[in-house]
N, C-alpha and C positions, 0 to 999 in steps of 0.2 A: 494515783501516781503511775500508776502502770501504763493509765491511757495515755498519760502524756509521752512518755517514754516511748510509747506504740508508735504516737503520731509523729514523735522526731524521728525515729527509725523510716518512717515510711516517708518522710520530708527530705531524709538524707538521700534514701533510694531513689525517691523522684529526680532530685537534682541530681545521681552521680547519672542515671538513666539519660538526660538532657544533657549532659557535659561528655558522655558517651556517644550521643547520638551527633552531635556539633561536631565531637571531635572527628567522626567518620564522612562529614561532608565535605568534599573537595574545595569550596569555599573557606573552611576554617581549620581546613588540615594545618597550612605553614603557620597561621598563630598558636595552634597548639603546640605544635614542634618546637616552637620558639619559647614558648612558656614552662616545657618541659625540661627543655636546656638549662634557662636559665634557672629552675626549679633545681637541677642538678648541680648547676655550679654555685648556687647560694649553700646549698649544703658543704659543698667542698670548702667554701669559700669560709664558713665557720669554722672549718679547721685549720686552716692556716691562717688567719687571723688571730693575733694575742685574744687570749679570753677576756682581758679589759674592757677591750675594744667592741666586743660582739653586739652586746645591745646599745652600741651607740652607730651601728652601719648596717644596711640591707644592697644589694645590687641593684643595678637600674638596667637599663637596656645594653645590649650587647652589639655592637653591630662591625662587620668591616676589622675585625680584630680590637675594635677597642670595649673595653668593659669599663662602665662606670659603676662609682662605688657612690651610694649617697649616704651624708654622715648630718647629723644633727647643727655642728657647730664649726667654726675656722681651728678650734683646738684640738678636735678629732682630725681632721683633715690635714691639719699639721704634723700629727703623731705618725697618720697614714704614710702622707709623702717619703718620711723620715725613711720608712721601709720600704716603700714600695719595689725597689729592685728584690728585694728578698721576696715580697708577694708575688709577683712576675714569676719568679722562679718557682716557687712553690706551687704555683698555678700549671705549670710545665710540666714539673715531674706528678703532680696530680691525672696529668691527661690530658690538660686542656690547651695543645699547642698551640691551637688557633689564639688564644690571648696574645695579640702582640702588643698592646699598651693598656694603660691602665688610667683613665680621669676620674678624680674624687669631685664629686658637686656636693657643694654645703646647702642643703634644703633647709631651711630655718624651722618650717612649723614639721619634720619630720621628728624630732627628738620630742615634742608635745604630742607627737599621735601614739608615738610608743612609750612615752613616762609611765602610762596607766599603772603599770605593775609595777614602778622601781618603788622602793620605798623611800620614805622622805624623811629626813631627818632637822629635826628644828635644829636651827645653830643656837648655841650657845653664848653669851657673854661672861667671860672672866670676872671675876671680884674687882680687879684692880679697874679693866674697862668697865664696870659698871661705876667702879667710884668715880673716874675720870668723865665719863658721861654725865656723872651725876653735878660736878663741878662745873662742869661746861654748860649744861643747862641753866645753874644757879648764874653764873656770870654773864648768860646772854641777855642783853633786853628782849623784851616780849616783839617775838617775831614767829613767823613760820618754822624757821628751822627751831628754835624753843621748841615750841609745841608738838615736833615733829619728835626732837629726842627726848622731852618729856614722855610723850606718847609711848616711843617705843621703850623707855624704861618702865614703865607701867605695864608696858605688855608681857617683856621679858622677864624680869624678876618674880613676880607673882601676880598672875592674869586679875586674882581678885583680891589683892590688896595694891591698892594705889599709892604712888611712890610721890613724895613732896621735893625740889630740890631745896639742898643746904639754904640755909638762911644766914647772909653774910652776918658776921659778929660787928 
């Protein structure tokens, strides 16, 4: 176990040495300056954005005074657009006066890539909803919809016990 930790530490030191060497190379200095600046702005962004939205957003590029915020869906984009003036103001008060505009970009796979650590709650169907779906499945003719509704009832009510639709009297 201690050997693995030692190898991990050695690997981290090698990566840090490599990155620091690249950072000092004239050809890569501008890249690292921009990366450091975006990293600083990301930290400030996490302070000014509402806590409920933090996990769904990240900063993208920053060029010519325009800061791009990447979000995972249109709902988050709409919420951010509503508070855009206050976000811009908070950036200015945080010392980022060079930010003159903010663009919000929806990147559909952003949420999927960053949702790994989010808890997933299985949606539940109320008793009344279950009864309504059961009646619907009973009254439907044999079809893919009936199969889907019956399957959903079987999986949601009790995964080990199969449910049969009502029989008409």
